[in-house]
N, C-alpha and C positions, 0 to 999 in steps of 0.2 A: 522065627522073628524074636528079638529080645523082648522081655516083658515091658509093657508100655505104661504101667501105672505105679507110682506117680510119675508125671512128666519130668519132675525137676530134681530128682535125686542127685544128679551130677551138675546141676546148673545154679543152685540157689546161692546167692550172696546177699546177706541182709542189706536192705537199703534204709531209707529214712523211715522213722516211726510215724505211723498214722495216728495222730493224737485225738482227733475228733471224728464226728460222723463223716463217712465218706460215701459218695454216690458215684456209681459207674454206669453211665448210660450205655445203650447198645453201641453208639458211636465210639465211646471211650474203650469199650471192650474190644472192638474191632482193631484198635490201635495197639493192643497188647502184643507182646512178643509171641511168635508162633513156633511150634515144634511139631515136626512130622515123624511118624513111625512107619506109616504105609500110605503113600500117596498124599493127597491133600483134600481134606474136607473143605468145601467152599463156604466161607462165611461172608455175609453181606447184610447191610442194614436195609430193612424193608418196612413198609407200612402194613401192619397186621391189625385188623379190627380198629383202625383209626389211631393206632399207637405205634411208635418206632420199636422195632424188634431186630435182634441179630438172628438172621436166618442161617441155619446150618444145613447144607446139602451134602450128604455122604454117599459115595459110590465106591465101595470096596476100598475104603480109606480110613486112616486114623491119624488125625492131626488136631491139635488144640491151640488155645490161646492162653497165655499166662501172664501174671503180673507178680514180680518179686517185690516184697515189701515186708519190713519187720512190723507186724501188727500187734500192738499192745492190747491184750485181751482184758486188762484191767480197765481200759478206757473204752474199747469197742468190743464187748464180749458177744455181741449178737450179729449174725449174718442173716440178711433177708433178701430174697430175690423172687423173680417171676420166671416161669418157663411154660412151654407148651409143646405138644407133639402132634404129629399128623397120624402116626401109627406106631406100633411096636414091632418086634420081630416074631411075635406069636408065642403061644404057650408051650411049644415043643422045645424051645431053646433051654439049655442048661447053663445058667450064668455063673455057676461055680467052676466051670471048666474053660480052658482057653478057647475052645471052639465056640463058646457062647459068651465071651467077654466083650459084648457090644451093647451100646446104649444109645437111644435116640437123643437124649440129653443127659449130661452129667456135669456136676460142679464139684470141685474138690479143693481141699485145703491141705497145705504141707507144712510140717514142722521139720526143719532141717536139722540133721545131726552134726553139722559142721564136718570136722575131719573124721569124726566117727560115723561114717556113712551108714553103717549098719543100724544106727539109732534114728535115722530119718523115718518119719511116720507120716501117713496121709489118711484122711477121711474122705471117702468118695460118696457124695450124695447122688443117687441115680434114680431115674425113672425106669423101673424094671419091666421086662416083658412077661416073665413067668414067676419070678420070686414074689412072694406075698409082700404087701405093704408092711413096713417096719421090720422086714427081715434084715439080718446082719450076717455077713460072711467074709472070709478073707478073699482078697483078690486072687484070681486064678494064676497070675504071674508072680506075685510076691505077697507074703504075709505081712509085709510092712505097710501095706495099704488095705484098709478095711472098707467094705462096701455097706452102705445103708440105703435101703429102698424106701424113699419117701413117697413115691407113687408106684403103682403097678397096673399093667394092663391098659385097655383102651376106653374104659368108662368115661374118662375125662379128656379123651383125645379131642383136639379142636378147641379146648378151653384154656384160658390162662389160669395157672395155679400159682398161688403165693406160698412160699416156704419161709419159715423163720426158725432159726436154730441157735441154741447156746453152744458156742464152739467148744469151750473147755469141757463142758459136760459130755459132749459126744466123744472127744478125744479120750477122756478119762474112762468112759464106759467101754470104748472099743479097743483102747491100747493100754489101759491101766495106768496112765500118766496124765497129769493135769498141767498142760503147758501154760506159761504166762504170756507167751507170744506165739505167733505163727509167722511163717516166712514167705508164703506165696498163696495166691488164689489162681485157679485154672478152670477153664471150661473145655469140654470136648464132646463132640458127637462122633461116634466111631462105628464102623460096620465092616472092618477088614476081616474079622474072624468068620463072620457069616457070609461075607461077600454080597450082601444085599444092599439095596438103596434104602436110605432112611432120611427123613427131614424133621427138624425140630427148630424151636425158637427160644431165645433167651431175652428176657426183659432187663430192667434195671437191677443191679446188684448193690446192696447197701451194707455198710459196716456201721453198727449203731451202738450207742451207750444204752444201758438198762434204763 
């Protein structure tokens, strides 16, 4: 199977600049463009703990939802979101290898290289199964995508977790370049490499000024 991360290396065309704070509800995210690599992860809006959530049900599949947009990091340098898992793939998985490149929830950002496709870069924020929290490593399919484990294991399974990141800082640390803009946001729950079933949830995603 061709490497699957980032989703948009061949798709990104910069769109309108997002000048101010942007909020994407689970309903908004469900309307984003879809891309499948292996089968279809089923995404649906559900009520979870009294709040709307985008539920992802994965069964030997890898597909995601993405939004193309030229996002000015001088105006909205922060991304904030909520996510939740039911379980992970267990501690025996090796997420540095293709056979273990699966995550119950992931959110990632893409900086398009334009006609210089080899310069496209992505930062993948993941809820890891085995890698320790705050671990960083190259994606198993391409070194142009770097992985960052914001959560790990099942201690917080069944809980909503809030994440907040300075986008340019993460790109600079992981790729050695500090972008002024990024070109796409994507979410994906995937389980095609392990072939297992997994379920996760995504809440609101926000792009914020400092």
